[in-house]
C-alpha positions as CSV (number, residue, x, y, z in Angstrom):
1,X,39.6,-20.8,8.4
2,X,38.3,-18.3,10.6
3,X,34.3,-17.5,10.6
4,X,31.8,-14.9,11.3
5,X,28.8,-15.3,13.5
6,X,26.6,-12.0,12.1
7,X,22.9,-11.7,14.2
8,X,20.4,-11.1,11.0
9,X,16.4,-9.9,11.8
10,X,14.3,-13.1,11.6
11,X,11.9,-12.7,8.4
12,X,8.3,-11.3,9.6
13,X,5.6,-13.5,9.0
14,X,2.5,-11.6,9.3
15,X,1.3,-8.5,10.3
16,X,-1.9,-8.4,11.9
17,X,-3.7,-5.3,13.9
18,X,-0.7,-3.7,14.8
19,X,0.8,-7.1,16.2
20,X,4.4,-8.4,14.1
21,X,4.2,-11.9,14.2
22,X,7.7,-12.8,13.6
23,X,9.8,-16.9,12.3
24,X,12.4,-18.7,14.7
25,X,14.7,-20.5,13.2
26,X,16.0,-24.6,13.7
27,X,18.9,-24.1,16.2
28,X,18.5,-20.0,15.7
29,X,20.4,-20.5,12.2
30,X,18.9,-19.0,9.3
31,X,20.6,-22.0,7.1
32,X,18.2,-24.3,8.7
33,X,15.6,-22.8,7.7
34,X,12.9,-21.6,9.7
35,X,10.5,-23.5,12.1
36,X,7.1,-25.0,11.0
37,X,5.2,-24.3,14.8
38,X,7.1,-21.7,16.1
39,X,7.0,-18.7,16.0
40,X,7.8,-14.9,18.1
41,X,6.4,-11.6,18.7
42,X,9.7,-10.6,19.5
43,X,12.0,-9.3,16.6
44,X,15.4,-9.9,19.2
45,X,17.8,-12.6,18.9
46,X,17.0,-15.5,22.0
47,X,13.7,-13.5,23.4
48,X,12.6,-17.0,24.1
49,X,10.1,-15.4,26.5
50,X,7.9,-14.1,23.4
51,X,8.4,-17.7,21.4
52,X,5.0,-19.4,20.8
53,X,4.0,-22.6,19.1
54,X,0.8,-22.8,17.6
55,X,-0.2,-26.4,18.3
56,X,-0.5,-25.1,22.0
57,X,-3.0,-22.2,21.2
58,X,-6.1,-23.0,22.7
59,X,-8.3,-21.9,19.9
60,X,-10.8,-23.0,17.5
61,X,-9.1,-22.7,13.9
62,X,-5.8,-25.0,15.9
63,X,-8.2,-27.7,14.8
64,X,-7.2,-27.1,11.5
65,X,-3.7,-28.3,12.0
66,X,-5.1,-31.9,12.4
67,X,-8.7,-32.1,10.4
68,X,-6.4,-30.3,7.0
69,X,-3.1,-32.8,7.4
70,X,-3.0,-35.4,4.6
71,X,-2.7,-38.9,5.7
72,X,0.9,-39.6,7.0
73,X,2.7,-42.0,4.6
74,X,3.1,-44.5,7.0
75,X,4.0,-48.4,6.2
76,X,0.4,-49.0,8.0
77,X,-1.3,-46.2,5.5
78,X,0.5,-47.4,2.5
79,X,1.8,-51.1,2.9
80,X,3.4,-50.9,-0.5
81,X,5.1,-47.5,-0.6
82,X,4.6,-47.3,-4.0
83,X,1.3,-46.7,-6.6
84,X,-0.7,-44.5,-7.7
85,X,-2.1,-44.3,-3.7
86,X,1.0,-43.4,-2.5
87,X,2.4,-40.5,-5.3
88,X,-1.1,-39.3,-4.6
89,X,-0.8,-38.6,-1.0
90,X,3.1,-37.9,-1.8
91,X,1.7,-34.9,-4.0
92,X,-0.5,-34.0,-0.5
93,X,2.1,-34.0,1.5
94,X,4.3,-31.7,-0.5
95,X,1.6,-29.1,-1.3
96,X,0.3,-29.6,2.5
97,X,4.8,-28.6,3.3
98,X,4.6,-26.0,0.1
99,X,1.7,-23.8,1.4
100,X,-1.5,-25.1,3.2
101,X,0.2,-25.7,6.8
102,X,1.6,-21.9,6.3
103,X,-2.0,-20.7,5.7
104,X,-3.4,-22.8,8.4
105,X,-0.9,-21.1,11.3
106,X,-1.6,-18.1,9.9
107,X,-5.0,-18.8,10.3
108,X,-4.3,-19.5,13.9
109,X,-2.2,-17.0,14.5
110,X,-4.5,-13.8,13.5
111,X,-7.5,-15.8,15.1
112,X,-5.1,-15.6,18.5
113,X,-4.1,-11.7,18.3
114,X,-8.2,-10.8,17.5
115,X,-8.9,-12.9,20.9
116,X,-5.8,-11.0,22.8
117,X,-4.0,-14.1,23.3
118,X,-1.1,-12.6,21.7
119,X,-0.2,-9.1,21.9
120,X,2.6,-5.8,21.1
121,X,6.0,-7.3,22.7
122,X,5.3,-4.3,25.5
123,X,2.1,-5.1,26.0
124,X,2.9,-8.4,27.8
């Protein structure tokens, strides 16, 4: 069956102080969803010169990704992988992945823009 590959503009993650930040996508495949930590200041396809990982930004708000992340659901932390403590931790992870993680990424990126670490593509 024939198929057609089509470029689609990335979703805007945020705009702050005139700087657009766009999502990047796993394997450049929209169907796989956006990357958790990788973003770009370029709307262009495959323009990797403008992609960045928020975890690599050396700024104060970056620490929130580690400080506010729930405990990992490992056998060391939850040996039985069941029970109310595990269920609560699992619920914490769902909240983390559904909203808090991106909220913290947004705060990190805004701080980086304010500090001049991220600029318009034409300014780099």
